[in-house]
Steps between C-alpha positions, in 0.01 A plus 500: 500500500709674768549425868636751748678277747769474767703181507453443874135602522286198581197657332698559180634145531141366507411675174823392333417139586147536360629654176758224462246225567280644226793540263439873459784723384549809712743790516615536860552863606690508829391730783763516773311477829822522699573829328134608554441550130139397561457836677620705206251738344536327164416157637221617729337661197474145363418327828373723783533213749878533461560129477577216265393318296326701233396327179445683172323280247555517124198729461625741769279368782680549831440305820670476839459250785640155433184298564293728277763472227506120520121482490504731196757277328277200571210677333693622197736203457308212656747218436630371725251607765662620820176556692293184452150517356355237733335689787640297789853470362496870415397580857782288645759661274378850585483419872865393496619783273319769699651367822843584360414810298269659759619370839877447473633729228340837587652518849843373395570690181781751453303815581373354829848387603635844410231669709583279798864607480484858379186625676457275803868449577507122486851363466592223257448225759151626586413532132612142438297372796194676359557340162559150638193518725258581218664250266451228761136600559418501130692194390361294788152565363609430142660171602178396674300581187718273290480224761121515482434577137821483296566239237758426234849637453362855497280657765172378354563246228730409215542851355604836646228742607483840662570322831845390383560838339449668839683236702834497318589871538395491866722199569786674317459808718487289817821323398668832424405622848631174653164391640466143625302304240549155652148493653344518151591181310207518257571861409868422451420200281272704274753783476775251412283348228422844359870582490544229235237655270646714223242777544586543867869494411455768234314725745753464782665818633847391388381480139374859488678787320521709817626219725753601762636212707 
């Protein structure tokens, strides 16, 4: 199994966590987003969306999009389950995960920030205000969801799920961008608990072969 990944990509980070939680061996193939390798003809022939991650299974099956990959891993390697089978718990986990993956991440990822600067002329301060605003909007909602429905040391119980897999990379990005996380004690507590889990540690950016501090 191979994973095209970038150490600082939150979507790649999600899949690395899922693979580690399931104990699946994977060959990580770095794609340097800072060097725009994802736009090379060779890589776009593999993944026309010009992004990471891209998973190639042992039988040659290729799949992009982190949530689709994690769902596929749940179907093909069902233990431990990352998307619960129980309908209501599954819905809560997906509600939380989609809030991060669909509401926060798409408007704050590298290509959007580059467009703000390179095409719209936003300076670094304006770019950072943009980032902090959408982080605050999204994490406020996520914190409220955990206040209402969360339980256990992880987002929704005693074991990590897709919710935790999406939360941890987003918190890491917010910390890297120096966003204020004090208003989100439940999110911070879950992220801190995840940081002690060996699978989350193994998937961390600093543990990747292409890591640049």
